[in-house]
N, C-alpha and C positions, 0 to 999 in steps of 0.2 A: 297483182292478181286481178282478173276481170270479175267484177261483181254482177254485171248485167250487160245487156246490149239491146239495141233497137235497129231494125232493118226497114228501109223505105224501098218500095217497089214501083216500077214504071206504070202500074195500073192503079196506083193510089193506096194500095194496102200498106199498113205499117204493122210489123210483127215485133214482139219483144220477148225476152226471156232472161234466164239467169244461169242455166246449166247447159252442158253439152247435150243432154237429152232433149232440151228445148230447141237446140240448133238443128238437130237431125231432120225433123219433119218439115222444116221451112221449105217453101217453094224454091227450086234450084235455079231459076233464071229470072231475069228482070230486076236484079238488084241495082238500085241507084246509089244508095248510101248505107254505110254501116257505122253506127256510133257505139263505141265501147265505153262502159262506165267502170272505173277502177274502184277498188275497195279502200282507197285512201283519199283524203282531202288535199286540196291545194293549200298553200300558205295563207290564202284568204278564207279558208274554212269551207269552200264549196267542193263538192265531189269532182275529182279529176275525170275528164272524159276526152275522148279523141274521136274525130269524125274521119271516115275514109270514103273516098270515091275514086273513080277512074282507075280501078284495078280490074284486071281480067278475071281473076278468080278470088273469091273469099273462101277460106276454109278453116275449119276448127278441129282441134284435137281435144282430148279430155281436159287439157290444161290451158289452152290458149286459142285465140282467134287470130288468123293471119290474113294478109292480102299479098298477092304476088303477081307480077306481070312480066318479069324478066326471064323466067324459066318456062319451059313448055308444060302443058298439063301432065304429060307422062312423067316428066322429071319431078314435078311437085308430088304427084301420087306415090312415086317410088320413095321419095325422101320422107313422106309422112303417111305411112300405111295406116289405113283405118280412119283417115280424116274424112270429114263430111264437107263437100264442095258446093258452092253457089256461084253462078256466073253473073258478072256485071253487065249491065245494059248501057251502051254509050248513048248520050243525048246528042242529037244533031242540032246545031244552031241555025 
């Protein structure tokens, strides 16, 4: 289960939260990275976390945060009605 998350944006902002209600008001574009913090520790005793980037859309339902780039936006919205979406920004080297 996700215990919290942090989102980094292309304009330097960093937002964090712990609930689906915290996710909804986030800016919807310019996402660089999303880091998810789990409610359990690794075998080393540190909280489990995963970092996501290079995903077309990040979206959350009341129970989970997802990233998807293989399906179209319409397909994702149909599969997860009521989900809140944020768009990824690609960095050009």
